[in-house]
Each structure stands twice: as structure tokens, then as C-alpha cells.
C-alpha positions, -999 to +999 in steps of 0.1 A: -243+061+531-212+081+521-214+092+485-185+111+470-190+125+435-159+137+416-167+162+389-149+185+364-159+220+354-183+222+324-193+186+325-229+181+315-230+145+328-218+158+361-247+182+363-272+154+354-259+131+381-261+159+407-297+166+396-306+129+400-292+128+435-308+162+444-342+151+430-343+121+453-328+140+483-297+118+484-268+135+503-234+135+486-201+153+487-189+169+455-152+173+448-141+192+417-111+175+402-084+199+389-058+173+378-076+146+359-044+127+350-033+123+386-069+115+396-071+087+370-038+073+382-052+071+417-085+057+405-078+033+375-114+024+371-122+061+362-127+065+325-145+098+326-165+122+348-185+122+369-169+094+390-187+081+420-174+063+451-201+050+475-190+038+510-154+034+496-165+013+466-157+028+432-190+027+413-181+045+381-197+071+359-233+083+356-248+052+341-231+029+367-241+052+395-277+054+383-279+016+380-264+011+415-290+036+430-319+019+411-308-016+422-306-004+458-341+012+456-327+047+464-340+063+432-370+057+410-372+056+372-388+087+357-415+082+331 
């Protein structure tokens, strides 16, 4: 599975998503986005950061990514 996580500096949600992936030992590639305007023009589904693309499919932000990973059984809920 190819997971690409796009982040911006100082983003607390970006840190939380990376912690989730790290906690469950899920490999990912992080790209720090410098020009968010250009990025959002290339990825119209992106409304904020982090933004995740899995196997070429644009998943979305932290909540969409967490739901996708839960539905696929790749992460477990924390109690």
C-alpha cells in the first residue's frame, strides 16, 4: 500500500495523523507542502491539511483517513 501524506509546517492535525500511522506501524511518505494554493489547485478535494492519498486515491483529511484505515482494518480504535 502506497500512502502519501501531505503536511504543512506547524499543523497539529498533521502531527496527530503521523502519530496514528506510526502507532500502528503503517509506512507512509510525508511531503511538506510549501505552496498550498498551487497544491489545492492540483488536488481540488483538498480542503485542509493533512491530506492523504492512498494508492493514487485521494482520501482527504485526518478524519477521512482514520475512517478509511479503520474500515480496512489497518488501525484499531483506542479506548
